[in-house]
py3Dmol code that shows the C-alpha trace and the ligand (Angstrom):
import py3Dmol

protein = """\
ATOM      1  CA  MET A   1       0.000   0.000   0.000  1.00  0.00           C
ATOM      2  CA  ALA A   2       1.537   3.280  -1.093  1.00  0.00           C
ATOM      3  CA  ASN A   3       1.346   6.229   1.261  1.00  0.00           C
ATOM      4  CA  ASN A   4      -0.969   8.134  -1.053  1.00  0.00           C
ATOM      5  CA  THR A   5      -3.659   5.446  -1.054  1.00  0.00           C
ATOM      6  CA  ILE A   6      -6.464   4.529   1.328  1.00  0.00           C
ATOM      7  CA  VAL A   7      -8.125   1.111   1.547  1.00  0.00           C
ATOM      8  CA  THR A   8     -11.913   1.312   1.271  1.00  0.00           C
ATOM      9  CA  VAL A   9     -14.417  -1.557   1.219  1.00  0.00           C
ATOM     10  CA  THR A  10     -14.495  -1.352  -2.584  1.00  0.00           C
ATOM     11  CA  GLY A  11     -10.703  -1.152  -3.029  1.00  0.00           C
ATOM     12  CA  GLU A  12      -7.897   1.366  -2.839  1.00  0.00           C
ATOM     13  CA  ILE A  13      -8.539   5.041  -3.559  1.00  0.00           C
ATOM     14  CA  ASN A  14      -6.180   7.966  -3.960  1.00  0.00           C
ATOM     15  CA  ALA A  15      -5.869   9.697  -0.570  1.00  0.00           C
ATOM     16  CA  ALA A  16      -6.609  13.019  -2.274  1.00  0.00           C
ATOM     17  CA  ASP A  17     -10.090  11.711  -3.138  1.00  0.00           C
ATOM     18  CA  LEU A  18     -11.163  10.994   0.465  1.00  0.00           C
ATOM     19  CA  GLY A  19     -13.009  14.292   0.914  1.00  0.00           C
ATOM     20  CA  PRO A  20     -15.135  15.335   3.911  1.00  0.00           C
ATOM     21  CA  THR A  21     -15.233  12.364   6.276  1.00  0.00           C
ATOM     22  CA  LEU A  22     -17.067  11.292   9.417  1.00  0.00           C
ATOM     23  CA  SER A  23     -14.433   9.434  11.412  1.00  0.00           C
ATOM     24  CA  HIS A  24     -16.488   7.147  13.679  1.00  0.00           C
ATOM     25  CA  GLU A  25     -19.821   5.744  12.503  1.00  0.00           C
ATOM     26  CA  HIS A  26     -21.741   2.478  12.326  1.00  0.00           C
ATOM     27  CA  LEU A  27     -23.649   1.644   9.136  1.00  0.00           C
ATOM     28  CA  TYR A  28     -24.269  -2.008   9.899  1.00  0.00           C
ATOM     29  CA  CYS A  29     -24.156  -3.184  13.512  1.00  0.00           C
ATOM     30  CA  ASP A  30     -26.044  -4.963  16.238  1.00  0.00           C
ATOM     31  CA  VAL A  31     -24.999  -3.416  19.521  1.00  0.00           C
ATOM     32  CA  SER A  32     -28.170  -4.890  21.093  1.00  0.00           C
ATOM     33  CA  VAL A  33     -26.147  -7.994  22.024  1.00  0.00           C
ATOM     34  CA  HIS A  34     -24.318  -5.670  24.446  1.00  0.00           C
ATOM     35  CA  SER A  35     -26.933  -3.018  25.270  1.00  0.00           C
ATOM     36  CA  SER A  36     -30.144  -5.124  25.109  1.00  0.00           C
ATOM     37  CA  ARG A  37     -31.736  -2.195  23.236  1.00  0.00           C
ATOM     38  CA  PRO A  38     -33.632  -3.260  20.071  1.00  0.00           C
ATOM     39  CA  ASP A  39     -32.986   0.321  18.902  1.00  0.00           C
ATOM     40  CA  ASN A  40     -29.313  -0.737  18.503  1.00  0.00           C
ATOM     41  CA  GLN A  41     -30.085  -3.192  15.659  1.00  0.00           C
ATOM     42  CA  VAL A  42     -28.980  -1.238  12.616  1.00  0.00           C
ATOM     43  CA  THR A  43     -29.219  -4.064  10.089  1.00  0.00           C
ATOM     44  CA  ASP A  44     -31.610  -2.678   7.442  1.00  0.00           C
ATOM     45  CA  ILE A  45     -29.240  -1.701   4.648  1.00  0.00           C
ATOM     46  CA  ASP A  46     -32.023  -0.201   2.517  1.00  0.00           C
ATOM     47  CA  LEU A  47     -32.773   2.214   5.371  1.00  0.00           C
ATOM     48  CA  VAL A  48     -29.103   3.143   5.815  1.00  0.00           C
ATOM     49  CA  ILE A  49     -28.590   3.652   2.073  1.00  0.00           C
ATOM     50  CA  ALA A  50     -31.617   5.969   2.000  1.00  0.00           C
ATOM     51  CA  GLU A  51     -30.269   7.883   5.022  1.00  0.00           C
ATOM     52  CA  LEU A  52     -26.868   8.372   3.366  1.00  0.00           C
ATOM     53  CA  ALA A  53     -28.465  10.474   0.622  1.00  0.00           C
ATOM     54  CA  ALA A  54     -28.771  13.359   3.110  1.00  0.00           C
ATOM     55  CA  PHE A  55     -25.111  12.881   4.112  1.00  0.00           C
ATOM     56  CA  ARG A  56     -23.992  13.233   0.487  1.00  0.00           C
ATOM     57  CA  LEU A  57     -26.294  16.177  -0.154  1.00  0.00           C
ATOM     58  CA  ALA A  58     -24.880  18.002   2.889  1.00  0.00           C
ATOM     59  CA  GLY A  59     -21.314  17.589   1.603  1.00  0.00           C
ATOM     60  CA  GLY A  60     -20.109  14.299   3.078  1.00  0.00           C
ATOM     61  CA  ARG A  61     -18.082  11.978   0.913  1.00  0.00           C
ATOM     62  CA  SER A  62     -16.533   9.272   3.122  1.00  0.00           C
ATOM     63  CA  ILE A  63     -17.254   7.404   6.357  1.00  0.00           C
ATOM     64  CA  ILE A  64     -14.912   5.474   8.635  1.00  0.00           C
ATOM     65  CA  GLU A  65     -17.075   2.550   9.786  1.00  0.00           C
ATOM     66  CA  VAL A  66     -15.716   1.162  13.044  1.00  0.00           C
ATOM     67  CA  THR A  67     -18.062  -1.687  13.984  1.00  0.00           C
ATOM     68  CA  PRO A  68     -15.954  -4.326  15.779  1.00  0.00           C
ATOM     69  CA  GLU A  69     -16.260  -8.102  15.644  1.00  0.00           C
ATOM     70  CA  GLY A  70     -18.887  -9.354  18.095  1.00  0.00           C
ATOM     71  CA  ILE A  71     -21.448  -6.602  17.484  1.00  0.00           C
ATOM     72  CA  GLY A  72     -22.366  -7.376  13.918  1.00  0.00           C
ATOM     73  CA  ARG A  73     -19.375  -6.346  11.794  1.00  0.00           C
ATOM     74  CA  ASP A  74     -20.082  -7.431   8.204  1.00  0.00           C
ATOM     75  CA  ALA A  75     -17.607  -6.131   5.642  1.00  0.00           C
ATOM     76  CA  GLY A  76     -19.619  -7.527   2.723  1.00  0.00           C
ATOM     77  CA  LYS A  77     -22.687  -5.536   3.794  1.00  0.00           C
ATOM     78  CA  LEU A  78     -20.516  -2.418   3.969  1.00  0.00           C
ATOM     79  CA  ARG A  79     -19.353  -2.993   0.394  1.00  0.00           C
ATOM     80  CA  THR A  80     -22.975  -3.226  -0.759  1.00  0.00           C
ATOM     81  CA  ILE A  81     -23.870  -0.039   1.164  1.00  0.00           C
ATOM     82  CA  SER A  82     -20.919   1.767  -0.430  1.00  0.00           C
ATOM     83  CA  GLU A  83     -21.711   0.585  -3.962  1.00  0.00           C
ATOM     84  CA  ARG A  84     -25.386   1.547  -3.700  1.00  0.00           C
ATOM     85  CA  SER A  85     -24.987   4.846  -1.814  1.00  0.00           C
ATOM     86  CA  GLY A  86     -21.870   6.185  -3.529  1.00  0.00           C
ATOM     87  CA  VAL A  87     -20.319   6.883  -0.121  1.00  0.00           C
ATOM     88  CA  GLN A  88     -16.682   5.804   0.261  1.00  0.00           C
ATOM     89  CA  ILE A  89     -16.445   3.559   3.339  1.00  0.00           C
ATOM     90  CA  VAL A  90     -13.321   2.524   5.224  1.00  0.00           C
ATOM     91  CA  SER A  91     -13.901  -0.462   7.500  1.00  0.00           C
ATOM     92  CA  GLY A  92     -12.201  -0.935  10.848  1.00  0.00           C
ATOM     93  CA  ILE A  93     -11.284  -4.261  12.421  1.00  0.00           C
ATOM     94  CA  ALA A  94     -11.382  -4.557  16.218  1.00  0.00           C
ATOM     95  CA  PHE A  95     -13.045  -6.110  19.230  1.00  0.00           C
ATOM     96  CA  TYR A  96     -15.622  -4.481  21.490  1.00  0.00           C
ATOM     97  CA  ASP A  97     -16.657  -5.145  25.102  1.00  0.00           C
ATOM     98  CA  GLU A  98     -15.194  -8.309  26.677  1.00  0.00           C
ATOM     99  CA  SER A  99     -18.708  -9.802  26.904  1.00  0.00           C
ATOM    100  CA  THR A 100     -18.861  -9.793  23.087  1.00  0.00           C
ATOM    101  CA  TYR A 101     -15.421 -11.347  22.447  1.00  0.00           C
ATOM    102  CA  PRO A 102     -15.567 -14.418  20.200  1.00  0.00           C
ATOM    103  CA  ASP A 103     -14.612 -17.636  22.006  1.00  0.00           C
ATOM    104  CA  TRP A 104     -11.325 -18.064  20.128  1.00  0.00           C
ATOM    105  CA  LEU A 105     -10.097 -14.686  21.359  1.00  0.00           C
ATOM    106  CA  ARG A 106     -10.289 -15.702  25.022  1.00  0.00           C
ATOM    107  CA  THR A 107      -7.610 -18.363  24.636  1.00  0.00           C
ATOM    108  CA  ALA A 108      -5.597 -16.844  21.790  1.00  0.00           C
ATOM    109  CA  THR A 109      -2.021 -15.673  22.219  1.00  0.00           C
ATOM    110  CA  ILE A 110      -1.202 -12.024  21.601  1.00  0.00           C
ATOM    111  CA  GLU A 111       0.600 -13.083  18.406  1.00  0.00           C
ATOM    112  CA  GLN A 112      -2.507 -14.933  17.176  1.00  0.00           C
ATOM    113  CA  ILE A 113      -4.643 -11.855  17.787  1.00  0.00           C
ATOM    114  CA  ALA A 114      -2.104  -9.683  15.946  1.00  0.00           C
ATOM    115  CA  ASP A 115      -2.058 -12.202  13.071  1.00  0.00           C
ATOM    116  CA  TYR A 116      -5.844 -11.921  12.873  1.00  0.00           C
ATOM    117  CA  PHE A 117      -5.706  -8.116  12.571  1.00  0.00           C
ATOM    118  CA  VAL A 118      -2.944  -8.334   9.948  1.00  0.00           C
ATOM    119  CA  ARG A 119      -4.919 -10.880   7.907  1.00  0.00           C
ATOM    120  CA  GLU A 120      -8.007  -8.633   7.875  1.00  0.00           C
ATOM    121  CA  ILE A 121      -5.843  -5.664   6.849  1.00  0.00           C
ATOM    122  CA  GLU A 122      -3.783  -7.404   4.164  1.00  0.00           C
ATOM    123  CA  GLU A 123      -6.220 -10.007   2.796  1.00  0.00           C
ATOM    124  CA  GLY A 124      -9.622  -9.249   4.293  1.00  0.00           C
ATOM    125  CA  THR A 125     -12.789 -11.323   4.061  1.00  0.00           C
ATOM    126  CA  ASP A 126     -14.534 -11.919   0.739  1.00  0.00           C
ATOM    127  CA  GLY A 127     -12.133  -9.450  -0.844  1.00  0.00           C
ATOM    128  CA  VAL A 128     -12.985  -6.641   1.604  1.00  0.00           C
ATOM    129  CA  ARG A 129      -9.944  -5.397   3.504  1.00  0.00           C
ATOM    130  CA  ALA A 130      -9.917  -3.401   6.735  1.00  0.00           C
ATOM    131  CA  GLY A 131      -8.399   0.073   6.416  1.00  0.00           C
ATOM    132  CA  LEU A 132      -7.573   0.589  10.091  1.00  0.00           C
ATOM    133  CA  ILE A 133      -7.892  -1.022  13.524  1.00  0.00           C
ATOM    134  CA  GLY A 134     -10.958   0.259  15.396  1.00  0.00           C
ATOM    135  CA  GLU A 135     -12.998   0.902  17.303  1.00  0.00           C
ATOM    136  CA  LEU A 136     -10.838  -0.865  19.848  1.00  0.00           C
ATOM    137  CA  MET A 137     -12.620  -0.854  23.192  1.00  0.00           C
ATOM    138  CA  SER A 138     -11.618  -0.876  26.805  1.00  0.00           C
ATOM    139  CA  HIS A 139     -14.410  -0.917  29.381  1.00  0.00           C
ATOM    140  CA  ASN A 140     -16.503   2.080  30.387  1.00  0.00           C
ATOM    141  CA  GLU A 141     -16.211   3.459  33.894  1.00  0.00           C
ATOM    142  CA  PRO A 142     -18.888   5.847  35.119  1.00  0.00           C
ATOM    143  CA  VAL A 143     -16.474   8.376  36.622  1.00  0.00           C
ATOM    144  CA  ALA A 144     -14.348  10.918  34.845  1.00  0.00           C
ATOM    145  CA  ASN A 145     -11.092   9.891  36.477  1.00  0.00           C
ATOM    146  CA  ALA A 146      -8.352   9.548  33.903  1.00  0.00           C
ATOM    147  CA  SER A 147      -5.567   8.816  36.361  1.00  0.00           C
ATOM    148  CA  GLY A 148      -7.260   5.879  38.119  1.00  0.00           C
ATOM    149  CA  TYR A 149      -8.207   3.956  34.991  1.00  0.00           C
ATOM    150  CA  ARG A 150      -6.560   0.609  34.119  1.00  0.00           C
ATOM    151  CA  LEU A 151      -7.320  -1.729  31.234  1.00  0.00           C
ATOM    152  CA  HIS A 152      -8.523  -5.203  32.166  1.00  0.00           C
ATOM    153  CA  GLU A 153      -6.052  -8.012  31.456  1.00  0.00           C
ATOM    154  CA  MET A 154      -7.915  -9.317  28.382  1.00  0.00           C
ATOM    155  CA  GLU A 155      -8.342  -5.806  27.016  1.00  0.00           C
ATOM    156  CA  GLU A 156      -4.641  -5.154  27.448  1.00  0.00           C
ATOM    157  CA  ARG A 157      -3.781  -8.264  25.416  1.00  0.00           C
ATOM    158  CA  VAL A 158      -5.957  -7.022  22.559  1.00  0.00           C
ATOM    159  CA  PHE A 159      -4.354  -3.556  22.706  1.00  0.00           C
ATOM    160  CA  ILE A 160      -0.844  -5.072  22.667  1.00  0.00           C
ATOM    161  CA  ALA A 161      -1.851  -7.152  19.629  1.00  0.00           C
ATOM    162  CA  ALA A 162      -3.125  -3.984  17.935  1.00  0.00           C
ATOM    163  CA  ALA A 163       0.227  -2.263  18.560  1.00  0.00           C
ATOM    164  CA  GLN A 164       2.021  -5.246  17.005  1.00  0.00           C
ATOM    165  CA  ALA A 165      -0.350  -5.292  14.020  1.00  0.00           C
ATOM    166  CA  GLN A 166       0.184  -1.570  13.525  1.00  0.00           C
ATOM    167  CA  LYS A 167       3.953  -2.071  13.442  1.00  0.00           C
ATOM    168  CA  ARG A 168       3.512  -4.805  10.798  1.00  0.00           C
ATOM    169  CA  THR A 169       1.027  -2.965   8.572  1.00  0.00           C
ATOM    170  CA  GLY A 170       1.285   0.771   9.283  1.00  0.00           C
ATOM    171  CA  VAL A 171      -2.468   1.263   9.819  1.00  0.00           C
ATOM    172  CA  ALA A 172      -3.987   3.634  12.358  1.00  0.00           C
ATOM    173  CA  ILE A 173      -5.650   2.545  15.607  1.00  0.00           C
ATOM    174  CA  SER A 174      -8.952   4.164  16.625  1.00  0.00           C
ATOM    175  CA  THR A 175     -10.248   3.525  20.155  1.00  0.00           C
ATOM    176  CA  HIS A 176     -13.369   3.598  22.298  1.00  0.00           C
ATOM    177  CA  ALA A 177     -12.440   5.499  25.449  1.00  0.00           C
ATOM    178  CA  SER A 178     -15.784   6.350  26.948  1.00  0.00           C
ATOM    179  CA  LEU A 179     -16.984   7.565  30.335  1.00  0.00           C
ATOM    180  CA  GLY A 180     -13.875   6.573  32.306  1.00  0.00           C
ATOM    181  CA  ARG A 181     -11.606   8.828  30.264  1.00  0.00           C
ATOM    182  CA  ALA A 182      -9.525   5.830  29.353  1.00  0.00           C
ATOM    183  CA  GLY A 183      -7.468   7.574  26.675  1.00  0.00           C
ATOM    184  CA  HIS A 184      -4.238   7.906  28.584  1.00  0.00           C
ATOM    185  CA  ALA A 185      -4.308   4.347  29.910  1.00  0.00           C
ATOM    186  CA  GLN A 186      -4.878   3.149  26.336  1.00  0.00           C
ATOM    187  CA  LEU A 187      -2.004   5.278  25.049  1.00  0.00           C
ATOM    188  CA  ASP A 188       0.241   3.961  27.860  1.00  0.00           C
ATOM    189  CA  VAL A 189      -0.273   0.335  26.760  1.00  0.00           C
ATOM    190  CA  LEU A 190       0.108   1.147  23.074  1.00  0.00           C
ATOM    191  CA  GLU A 191       3.238   3.222  23.700  1.00  0.00           C
ATOM    192  CA  ARG A 192       4.876   0.522  25.833  1.00  0.00           C
ATOM    193  CA  HIS A 193       4.422  -1.915  22.967  1.00  0.00           C
ATOM    194  CA  GLY A 194       5.839   0.256  20.239  1.00  0.00           C
ATOM    195  CA  ALA A 195       2.758   1.769  18.611  1.00  0.00           C
ATOM    196  CA  ASP A 196       3.140   5.043  16.718  1.00  0.00           C
ATOM    197  CA  LEU A 197       0.973   7.345  18.844  1.00  0.00           C
ATOM    198  CA  GLY A 198       0.890   9.797  15.941  1.00  0.00           C
ATOM    199  CA  ARG A 199      -1.414   7.286  14.236  1.00  0.00           C
ATOM    200  CA  VAL A 200      -3.692   6.616  17.216  1.00  0.00           C
ATOM    201  CA  VAL A 201      -7.149   8.184  17.507  1.00  0.00           C
ATOM    202  CA  ILE A 202      -8.638   8.443  21.004  1.00  0.00           C
ATOM    203  CA  GLY A 203     -12.378   8.107  20.536  1.00  0.00           C
ATOM    204  CA  HIS A 204     -15.320   9.503  22.492  1.00  0.00           C
ATOM    205  CA  CYS A 205     -13.357  12.441  23.924  1.00  0.00           C
ATOM    206  CA  ASP A 206     -16.751  14.195  24.113  1.00  0.00           C
ATOM    207  CA  ALA A 207     -18.792  11.447  25.791  1.00  0.00           C
ATOM    208  CA  HIS A 208     -19.265  13.556  28.889  1.00  0.00           C
ATOM    209  CA  TRP A 209     -18.123  16.864  30.268  1.00  0.00           C
ATOM    210  CA  HIS A 210     -17.335  18.932  33.323  1.00  0.00           C
ATOM    211  CA  THR A 211     -18.942  22.345  33.684  1.00  0.00           C
ATOM    212  CA  ASP A 212     -15.415  23.763  33.965  1.00  0.00           C
ATOM    213  CA  ILE A 213     -13.931  23.751  30.444  1.00  0.00           C
ATOM    214  CA  ASP A 214     -10.388  23.647  31.853  1.00  0.00           C
ATOM    215  CA  LEU A 215     -11.020  20.209  33.378  1.00  0.00           C
ATOM    216  CA  ASP A 216     -11.980  18.945  29.922  1.00  0.00           C
ATOM    217  CA  LEU A 217      -9.008  20.529  28.200  1.00  0.00           C
ATOM    218  CA  ASP A 218      -6.860  18.904  30.910  1.00  0.00           C
ATOM    219  CA  TYR A 219      -7.875  15.566  29.357  1.00  0.00           C
ATOM    220  CA  CYS A 220      -7.624  16.531  25.672  1.00  0.00           C
ATOM    221  CA  LEU A 221      -4.437  18.614  25.600  1.00  0.00           C
ATOM    222  CA  PRO A 222      -2.108  15.891  26.975  1.00  0.00           C
ATOM    223  CA  ILE A 223      -3.566  13.422  24.423  1.00  0.00           C
ATOM    224  CA  LEU A 224      -2.654  15.910  21.689  1.00  0.00           C
ATOM    225  CA  ALA A 225       0.736  16.553  23.310  1.00  0.00           C
ATOM    226  CA  ARG A 226       1.475  12.827  23.049  1.00  0.00           C
ATOM    227  CA  GLY A 227       0.858  13.083  19.301  1.00  0.00           C
ATOM    228  CA  ALA A 228      -2.485  11.265  19.190  1.00  0.00           C
ATOM    229  CA  TYR A 229      -5.757  12.479  17.687  1.00  0.00           C
ATOM    230  CA  CYS A 230      -8.636  13.733  19.863  1.00  0.00           C
ATOM    231  CA  GLN A 231     -11.916  12.567  18.380  1.00  0.00           C
ATOM    232  CA  PHE A 232     -15.196  14.393  19.023  1.00  0.00           C
ATOM    233  CA  ASP A 233     -17.400  11.597  17.744  1.00  0.00           C
ATOM    234  CA  MET A 234     -20.579  11.864  19.825  1.00  0.00           C
ATOM    235  CA  ILE A 235     -21.860  15.043  18.204  1.00  0.00           C
ATOM    236  CA  GLY A 236     -25.649  14.986  18.451  1.00  0.00           C
ATOM    237  CA  TRP A 237     -25.679  12.820  21.595  1.00  0.00           C
ATOM    238  CA  THR A 238     -27.308  15.615  23.552  1.00  0.00           C
ATOM    239  CA  GLU A 239     -28.276  13.272  26.416  1.00  0.00           C
ATOM    240  CA  LEU A 240     -24.523  13.074  27.207  1.00  0.00           C
ATOM    241  CA  ALA A 241     -23.494  16.656  26.491  1.00  0.00           C
ATOM    242  CA  ALA A 242     -24.990  19.630  24.664  1.00  0.00           C
ATOM    243  CA  ASP A 243     -23.517  20.221  21.218  1.00  0.00           C
ATOM    244  CA  THR A 244     -22.860  23.816  22.298  1.00  0.00           C
ATOM    245  CA  THR A 245     -20.573  22.414  25.020  1.00  0.00           C
ATOM    246  CA  ARG A 246     -18.714  20.346  22.395  1.00  0.00           C
ATOM    247  CA  ALA A 247     -18.438  23.401  20.157  1.00  0.00           C
ATOM    248  CA  ASP A 248     -16.931  25.456  23.013  1.00  0.00           C
ATOM    249  CA  ARG A 249     -14.235  22.794  23.593  1.00  0.00           C
ATOM    250  CA  ILE A 250     -13.429  22.424  19.900  1.00  0.00           C
ATOM    251  CA  ALA A 251     -13.217  26.206  19.431  1.00  0.00           C
ATOM    252  CA  ALA A 252     -10.739  26.324  22.338  1.00  0.00           C
ATOM    253  CA  LEU A 253      -8.628  23.558  20.761  1.00  0.00           C
ATOM    254  CA  MET A 254      -8.721  25.337  17.385  1.00  0.00           C
ATOM    255  CA  ALA A 255      -7.520  28.575  18.992  1.00  0.00           C
ATOM    256  CA  LEU A 256      -4.576  26.583  20.385  1.00  0.00           C
ATOM    257  CA  GLY A 257      -3.689  25.312  16.894  1.00  0.00           C
ATOM    258  CA  HIS A 258      -4.878  21.688  17.017  1.00  0.00           C
ATOM    259  CA  ALA A 259      -7.106  21.530  13.913  1.00  0.00           C
ATOM    260  CA  GLY A 260      -4.952  18.843  12.271  1.00  0.00           C
ATOM    261  CA  LYS A 261      -5.404  16.443  15.189  1.00  0.00           C
ATOM    262  CA  VAL A 262      -9.136  16.770  15.930  1.00  0.00           C
ATOM    263  CA  THR A 263     -11.776  14.724  14.089  1.00  0.00           C
ATOM    264  CA  LEU A 264     -15.583  14.885  14.029  1.00  0.00           C
ATOM    265  CA  SER A 265     -18.338  12.277  13.913  1.00  0.00           C
ATOM    266  CA  THR A 266     -21.727  11.256  15.322  1.00  0.00           C
ATOM    267  CA  ASP A 267     -21.251   7.564  16.356  1.00  0.00           C
ATOM    268  CA  THR A 268     -24.575   6.592  14.803  1.00  0.00           C
ATOM    269  CA  CYS A 269     -25.676   3.168  16.117  1.00  0.00           C
ATOM    270  CA  ARG A 270     -29.408   3.543  16.779  1.00  0.00           C
ATOM    271  CA  LEU A 271     -32.465   3.332  14.535  1.00  0.00           C
ATOM    272  CA  SER A 272     -33.907   6.305  16.417  1.00  0.00           C
ATOM    273  CA  GLN A 273     -31.006   8.444  15.123  1.00  0.00           C
ATOM    274  CA  MET A 274     -32.205   8.041  11.515  1.00  0.00           C
ATOM    275  CA  HIS A 275     -34.219  10.808   9.861  1.00  0.00           C
ATOM    276  CA  ARG A 276     -36.956   8.322   8.975  1.00  0.00           C
ATOM    277  CA  ASN A 277     -37.462   7.728  12.706  1.00  0.00           C
ATOM    278  CA  GLY A 278     -37.298  11.385  13.693  1.00  0.00           C
ATOM    279  CA  GLY A 279     -33.563  11.412  14.400  1.00  0.00           C
ATOM    280  CA  ARG A 280     -30.801  13.819  13.389  1.00  0.00           C
ATOM    281  CA  GLY A 281     -29.363  11.728  10.535  1.00  0.00           C
ATOM    282  CA  PHE A 282     -25.859  11.353   9.104  1.00  0.00           C
ATOM    283  CA  ASP A 283     -25.892  15.006   7.940  1.00  0.00           C
ATOM    284  CA  HIS A 284     -26.104  16.429  11.498  1.00  0.00           C
ATOM    285  CA  VAL A 285     -22.504  17.701  11.530  1.00  0.00           C
ATOM    286  CA  TRP A 286     -23.154  19.874   8.472  1.00  0.00           C
ATOM    287  CA  THR A 287     -26.728  20.939   9.127  1.00  0.00           C
ATOM    288  CA  SER A 288     -26.480  21.623  12.855  1.00  0.00           C
ATOM    289  CA  PHE A 289     -22.956  21.452  14.279  1.00  0.00           C
ATOM    290  CA  LEU A 290     -20.751  23.382  11.837  1.00  0.00           C
ATOM    291  CA  PRO A 291     -22.890  26.528  12.322  1.00  0.00           C
ATOM    292  CA  GLU A 292     -22.163  26.265  16.068  1.00  0.00           C
ATOM    293  CA  LEU A 293     -18.434  26.156  15.301  1.00  0.00           C
ATOM    294  CA  ARG A 294     -18.624  29.083  12.883  1.00  0.00           C
ATOM    295  CA  VAL A 295     -20.299  31.405  15.388  1.00  0.00           C
ATOM    296  CA  ARG A 296     -17.434  30.592  17.763  1.00  0.00           C
ATOM    297  CA  GLY A 297     -14.871  31.800  15.228  1.00  0.00           C
ATOM    298  CA  VAL A 298     -13.781  28.425  13.865  1.00  0.00           C
ATOM    299  CA  THR A 299     -12.613  29.041  10.287  1.00  0.00           C
ATOM    300  CA  GLU A 300     -13.440  27.130   7.100  1.00  0.00           C
ATOM    301  CA  ALA A 301      -9.782  26.081   6.906  1.00  0.00           C
ATOM    302  CA  GLN A 302      -9.989  24.601  10.426  1.00  0.00           C
ATOM    303  CA  ILE A 303     -13.232  22.813   9.538  1.00  0.00           C
ATOM    304  CA  ASP A 304     -11.534  21.356   6.442  1.00  0.00           C
ATOM    305  CA  SER A 305      -8.632  20.215   8.613  1.00  0.00           C
ATOM    306  CA  MET A 306     -10.988  18.321  10.922  1.00  0.00           C
ATOM    307  CA  LEU A 307     -13.202  16.835   8.206  1.00  0.00           C
ATOM    308  CA  VAL A 308     -10.691  16.232   5.394  1.00  0.00           C
ATOM    309  CA  ASP A 309      -7.007  16.561   6.308  1.00  0.00           C
ATOM    310  CA  ALA A 310      -7.033  14.764   9.663  1.00  0.00           C
ATOM    311  CA  PRO A 311      -9.008  11.707   8.439  1.00  0.00           C
ATOM    312  CA  ARG A 312      -6.755  11.528   5.380  1.00  0.00           C
ATOM    313  CA  SER A 313      -3.594  11.503   7.474  1.00  0.00           C
ATOM    314  CA  ILE A 314      -5.127   8.891   9.806  1.00  0.00           C
ATOM    315  CA  LEU A 315      -5.934   6.552   6.913  1.00  0.00           C
ATOM    316  CA  ALA A 316      -3.106   7.046   4.435  1.00  0.00           C
ATOM    317  CA  ALA A 317      -0.327   4.581   5.212  1.00  0.00           C
ATOM    318  CA  ALA A 318       2.818   5.903   6.850  1.00  0.00           C
TER     319      ALA A 318
END
"""
ligand_1 = """\
1
ZN
Zn -18.817 3.626 18.018
"""
view = py3Dmol.view(width=600, height=400)
view.addModel(protein, "pdb")
view.setStyle({"model": 0}, {"cartoon": {"style": "trace"}})
view.addModel(ligand_1, "xyz")
view.setStyle({"model": 1}, {"stick": {}})
view.zoomTo()
view.show()
């Protein structure tokens, strides 16, 4: 893979053709095995294809689809969705919550897990190759305490395997670091095992918030200082934080010069988030969120950095 190409579910594309990109979405998933919410069964591809029309109309061109094994990942379905919607899709390979690990993973060696990632990246399944590792999960903790968080033993093995697979293939690693502010603990494990933190994306940086913006920047700025990406991928999840709160934090990070290392997305994984069901749809970033950034002084160049340049540098091989 040359460093100017990106692997999508329909084959390699020129990195210059990636265009505006949502960096953490689910187009085909069944998170209900974990959440017990029927709303989490997003398995109607005709519905998703119809919903993606609004995404394209708003200006979106590509989606990084990060559904892990164990909650419905189906690369063949993603290829069909891409072919029929015209949206370029990059598929992640990863594992989710420990309760959803496949049986083989529980007894596998770290090398076997790394081999599995490498196989999905280099060969793929039914001709569909993964373009990155993600979303790689460590457990949620309901307190915002970054310093007290530790990965479970099984999670740590999977993260070590991801670091090894990254060294062998050069792909990026995108994580799920929700609620417990797990980002630094994840980076610690990856760093100890030789991962390139400049190609690691810490996900769900906006899953919840303090009222004091400085406490939130205290989490994000050291992630950026370590070279990793800070992903604001729960835009529209107003039950967790108001989008205006997210916009305030992003505007602060832009003013500090971090546009190239911040990415945007809406982590869609519920039927109720679809327009047809009264939800905000895959176009929410353009129709609702970008105006909030603009009134806070975020420039078009900074928006392009977050939607185009940063996803391109995450996906294009080193
Ligand atoms: Zn997700």
